[in-house]
C-alpha positions, 0 to 999 in steps of 0.5 A: 617238730611239735610245738611244746613251748612259747619259745618254739612257737616264737622261733617258728613264727620268726623264721616263717615271717622271714621266708614268707616276706622274702618270697613276696618281695622276690615275686614283686621284684621279678620283671621281664628281662631279669635273669633268675640269678638277679632275682635269687641274689636279691632274695639272698640279700633279703635273707642275709640282712635278717640273719637267716641262712638259705636252707637248700644251700645250707643243707644240700649245697644247692647252687643258689639261695632259693630255687627258681623254676621257669616254665617246663621246670617243675621244681629245684630250678637253678637260678642261673644267669643264663635263665632270662625271664620273659613276659608271660613266663610261669615262674616258681620261687621256693624260699626256705631258710634257717634262723636261730635253729628254726626252719621254714619253707614256702613257695609259689608260682606266678605269671610274669607280666601279662598272661600271654600263654594262658598259665593263670588258670593253672596258677589259680587252681594250684593255690585254690587247691592248697587253700582247700587242703590246708583248711581240711587239716587238723589233728587226727586227719589222715595224711592220705585223705589230704592227698586224695583231696588234692588229687580229686580237686585237681581232676575236677579242674582238669589237671593232674598232680605230680605223684612223687613230690610231697609236703613234709614236716619242718621245724628243726631241719628242712625235712622232717617226719612226716616226709610223705604228704603226697598230692595223691591218695596212698592207701598204704599211708596210715599216718595222721596229722598230729596236733601242734606238729609243724608241716609244709603243705604244698601242691604240685598241679600239672597240665600233663605230667604225673611224675618229676624226673631229675635233669642231668644237672643233678637238681632241676626236676621236669615232668615225665610227659612235659607240660607245666606245673604250678606249686604253692606252699605254706608252713603251718601248725596243725591244731584241733581246729583251723591250722595256724598258717605261719607263712601267711605273709607271702600273700600267695592267696591274695 
């Protein structure tokens, strides 16, 4: 969507604050020994208390309030009771929701407890690259150039990107135009970021894989070459200068 009124701006600020604080509280709540379902139920309670509706559940009938991916899972992980979080696990929580007709999306990967497996450098690379990408965006910038920036920065850090997952427009629904804010350079994409548009920008930084494939459960995505992936995501408003980061309350850069 594009912001055309004070009401729309306030609507996007409110839902973005809800999903951002929910993500932060879920991250802080996560401890070794918990199940992904326990963490998801906690997130669902937070959303429900604020009158927000889970976007993946509402839009796709997803079996969870949020997506919780662990270790080898790239995205769209089902928060089941069989998924038990262990010390040092790489966990990604993606929270998106609707409130009063407005939608926002955010996510973040983190290491639970001590970094006994050495995942933290991957996490740091993902969120640092997201920071660089978002702060390079303003009205008139080519979408493909942001993809090239993300891919270039990933290579500099010794990593790859997942080439078939992307950021997207958001606001009046979960996924809107532009649908193809890739983590790599796509020379065929001539689209540019438009001033006052609302977009969800996300990184998928990988140790080994280039593409994500869907598991037999119909939801979970895993890498085509194994390894691990860190994802971070903010919903922003594009301006002529620095973007407005609507989901800053998730504190993924802190």
